[in-house]
C-alpha positions in Angstrom: -9.2 -3.0 7.3 -7.8 0.1 5.6 -5.0 -0.3 3.0 -3.1 2.8 1.9 -0.7 3.2 -0.9 1.7 6.1 -0.3 3.2 7.7 -3.3 3.1 10.7 -5.5 1.7 8.9 -8.6 4.8 7.5 -10.2 4.6 4.3 -12.2 5.7 2.1 -9.3 3.1 3.7 -7.0 0.4 3.0 -9.6 1.6 -0.6 -9.9 1.6 -1.1 -6.2 -2.0 0.2 -6.0 -2.9 -2.3 -8.8 -1.1 -5.2 -7.0 -2.8 -4.3 -3.7 -6.2 -4.2 -5.4 -5.5 -7.6 -6.9 -4.4 -9.0 -3.6 -7.5 -7.8 -1.7 -9.8 -9.3 -4.4 -7.9 -12.6 -4.6 -8.0 -13.0 -0.8 -11.7 -12.0 -0.6 -10.9 -9.4 2.0 -13.3 -6.6 3.1 -10.8 -3.8 2.8 -10.8 -0.2 1.9 -8.0 0.7 -0.6 -6.8 4.4 -0.7 -4.1 6.3 -2.5 -2.2 8.9 -0.4 -0.5 11.3 -2.9 0.1 14.5 -0.9 3.7 14.8 0.3 2.8 16.2 3.7 0.4 13.2 4.3 3.1 10.7 3.2 5.7 12.4 5.5 3.3 12.1 8.4 3.7 8.3 8.1 7.4 8.8 8.5 8.0 7.4 5.0 11.1 8.7 3.2 11.0 6.3 0.2 8.0 5.5 -2.0 6.1 3.5 -2.9 4.9 2.4 0.5 2.1 0.3 1.8 0.3 1.0 5.1 -2.3 -1.2 6.8 -4.6 0.4 9.3 -2.2 3.3 9.6 1.0 1.3 10.1 3.6 1.2 7.4 4.4 -2.4 6.3 6.7 -1.7 3.4 8.5 1.4 2.0 10.7 1.9 -1.0 9.9 -1.2 -2.9 7.3 -2.6 -5.3 5.6 -5.5 -3.7 3.9 -8.3 -5.7 0.3 -9.2 -5.2 1.4 -12.4 -3.4 3.6 -10.4 -1.0 0.8 -8.1 -0.2 -1.6 -11.0 0.4 0.9 -12.4 3.0 1.1 -9.0 4.7 -2.7 -8.6 4.8 -3.1 -12.1 6.1 -0.8 -11.2 9.0 -2.6 -7.9 9.7 
């Protein structure tokens, strides 16, 4: 599983990355966590509001800061 955090490096983007890392560890998942910070790469996902969370290339959330528990639920459904 590949989890990507889409954002230019703002505080909310960094917090979403931290929450995703916490969720992956808490769930015991074998997942690769990646930051996507280049504007062109973010736009390629069709995202117009950051931070955003993508799982295996599919955007699951955009424009809001998800908690670790919310991310765990998304990853459990992925």
